[in-house]
LUMRO-942125 format. One record per residue (C-alpha): x, y, z; residue in one letter. Coordinates in steps of 0.25 Angstrom, whole numbers, padded with zeros to 4 digits, always signed. Layout:
<nodes>
XYZA;...
</nodes>
This chain:
<nodes>
+0022+0071+0067M;+0022+0085+0059K;+0009+0092+0051I;+0010+0099+0039N;-0002+0109+0037I;-0005+0115+0024S;-0018+0122+0018K;-0024+0112+0008T;-0022+0096+0004P;-0014+0100-0009V;-0004+0108+0001A;-0004+0098+0009L;+0001+0087-0002G;+0010+0096-0009E;+0016+0097+0007A;+0016+0082+0009A;+0021+0079-0004A;+0034+0087-0003A;+0035+0082+0010K;+0035+0067+0005A;+0043+0069-0006A;+0054+0072+0001K;+0053+0061+0011V;+0056+0052-0003L;+0066+0060-0010R;+0073+0060+0003Q;+0071+0044+0005A;+0075+0043-0009I;+0087+0049-0010E;+0093+0042+0004A;+0088+0029-0001K;+0084+0029-0017G;+0070+0027-0013K;+0058+0029-0004A;+0047+0021+0000R;+0033+0029+0002L;+0019+0026+0009I;+0006+0033+0001L;-0007+0033+0007S;-0019+0038-0001T;-0033+0041+0000G;-0038+0058-0004Q;-0029+0063+0008S;-0018+0060-0001Q;-0020+0066-0013F;-0013+0078-0013E;-0001+0072-0009T;+0000+0062-0017L;-0004+0072-0028Q;+0007+0082-0023A;+0019+0070-0021L;+0019+0068-0035L;+0023+0079-0040A;+0035+0078-0030E;+0050+0074-0036A;+0052+0060-0031I;+0059+0049-0038D;+0046+0041-0038W;+0052+0029-0045S;+0060+0026-0029K;+0049+0028-0021V;+0040+0013-0016E;+0025+0016-0014L;+0016+0009-0002F;+0005+0014+0001H;-0005+0013+0013L;-0017+0006+0010D;-0028+0001+0002E;-0042-0007+0005Y;-0044-0021+0005I;-0051-0026-0007D;-0052-0015-0015L;-0048-0015-0030P;-0039-0004-0035D;-0048+0000-0043S;-0056+0006-0033H;-0057+0022-0032P;-0053+0020-0018A;-0042+0009-0019S;-0028+0018-0014F;-0020+0008-0023R;-0029+0016-0034R;-0026+0029-0027Y;-0011+0029-0028L;-0010+0023-0042L;-0019+0032-0047D;-0014+0044-0040R;+0001+0042-0037F;+0008+0028-0042I;+0004+0030-0057S;+0010+0043-0057K;+0023+0040-0054I;+0035+0029-0056Q;+0037+0022-0040L;+0047+0013-0036K;+0038+0005-0033S;+0021+0003-0026V;+0015-0005-0015H;-0001-0005-0015L;-0007-0009-0005V;-0017-0020-0012N;-0029-0025-0004G;-0034-0035-0014E;-0030-0049-0017G;-0021-0057-0005D;-0020-0043+0003V;-0012-0051+0013D;+0000-0054+0002A;-0001-0038+0000H;+0000-0035+0011I;+0011-0044+0014K;+0017-0038+0003A;+0016-0024+0006L;+0021-0027+0020N;+0035-0032+0013E;+0036-0021+0005A;+0034-0008+0014V;+0041-0016+0025S;+0054-0018+0017A;+0058-0003+0020E;+0053+0010+0029Q;+0044+0018+0020V;+0050+0034+0020D;+0037+0041+0017L;+0022+0038+0020G;+0012+0048+0017L;-0001+0044+0023I;-0014+0051+0027G;-0024+0051+0037I;-0038+0046+0038G;-0050+0054+0042E;-0050+0042+0055N;-0036+0045+0056A;-0030+0032+0050H;-0017+0029+0044I;-0018+0021+0030A;-0030+0014+0035F;-0024+0011+0049N;-0040+0017+0053D;-0043+0017+0069P;-0039+0010+0078P;-0026+0010+0070A;-0016-0005+0072D;-0003+0006+0076F;+0004-0010+0079T;+0004-0017+0067T;+0018-0018+0061E;+0011-0025+0048Q;+0015-0014+0038P;+0002-0018+0031Y;-0011-0021+0037I;-0026-0025+0035I;-0034-0013+0043V;-0051-0010+0044K;-0055+0001+0039L;-0063+0009+0049D;-0076+0016+0045D;-0070+0030+0047A;-0061+0026+0038C;-0070+0021+0027K;-0079+0034+0028S;-0066+0042+0025Q;-0064+0033+0011Q;-0080+0037+0008V;-0079+0051+0011R;-0066+0053+0002E;-0075+0046-0010G;-0067+0031-0012W;-0080+0024-0008F;-0094+0027-0009P;-0098+0023+0004D;-0091+0013+0017L;-0098+0001+0013D;-0087+0003-0002H;-0074+0005+0008V;-0067-0005+0010P;-0066-0012+0023T;-0051-0014+0026H;-0039-0011+0020A;-0023-0015+0019I;-0016-0003+0026S;-0003+0001+0029M;+0000+0000+0045S;+0003+0012+0053V;+0015+0006+0058R;+0020+0005+0044Q;+0016+0018+0041I;+0023+0024+0054L;+0036+0017+0048K;+0037+0027+0037C;+0049+0035+0037R;+0040+0050+0032T;+0025+0049+0036I;+0019+0060+0029I;+0004+0062+0031S;-0007+0068+0022C;-0020+0073+0029V;-0027+0085+0023P;-0043+0088+0021H;-0052+0091+0033A;-0058+0078+0033V;-0045+0076+0039K;-0044+0085+0050A;-0048+0076+0064K;-0037+0065+0058A;-0028+0075+0058V;-0031+0080+0074S;-0035+0066+0077L;-0018+0062+0073T;-0012+0075+0080L;-0018+0077+0090E;-0021+0064+0096K;-0013+0053+0103P;-0006+0041+0094V;-0018+0032+0093S;-0022+0021+0083N;-0035+0027+0085E;-0030+0040+0079I;-0021+0030+0068P;-0014+0043+0061A;-0009+0048+0076T;+0003+0038+0078I;+0010+0045+0064L;+0014+0055+0076K;+0021+0044+0081T;+0031+0044+0068H;+0043+0052+0065S;+0041+0058+0053D;+0027+0061+0050V;+0020+0074+0042T;+0007+0075+0043L;+0001+0085+0032F;-0013+0092+0032V;-0020+0104+0026D;-0028+0115+0035T;-0040+0105+0032A;-0036+0094+0039S;-0027+0102+0051A;-0041+0110+0053A;-0041+0102+0067S;-0029+0105+0073L;-0025+0115+0083S;-0014+0122+0082E;-0005+0116+0095D;-0007+0103+0085V;-0002+0109+0072I;+0010+0115+0081A;+0012+0102+0086R;+0014+0095+0074F;+0020+0107+0065S;
</nodes>
């Protein structure tokens, strides 16, 4: 794992988007297409905006996304389908899109997603890290063993509290209890992973990820086992890191 520290979330987004664009362009040049996984949430705003400004032939990019709440309609402000449609998908012409649908026949939706994402390797995963150090909705203790690409998970209180603080829901009672999430092992199958984690509220999760041993109690620590991961942070989210840790991952 390598760490990239920017002064602001905007600078972080621009740096991450530049690297992401390079990975996607290389895949398109080599294979004529690219496969991309996108995450959502407040921490991804700047990266997605900057990525849209990059010179990429989006007509050759196949898009997957990480997770979605069970039984939450895409008309709800907190829906991740709505998030991606409004902020990203509607602004470009993609080769194809595979959205996670937590309504209706959930088992059938998961089966279709599993078949689609397993067809070939994903070139790039753009993911965040939660305040509880989750990746996707794999809250601690995360399942590090399942080979199923998408799974149903139960959300812990720390995760749900983050969604309330970010303004997606009015209180804990309104946050769904379960979600469909890309599994940890499926995320690790991405050829390249870029993790964008700005803001002071993520400082503890960033320090735990880098300083602690790999553990499913700190799910993001598993990213350190991947051969090509770059963690993009800003000065606020990197505030708890020692000089030794920064040097080790630079």
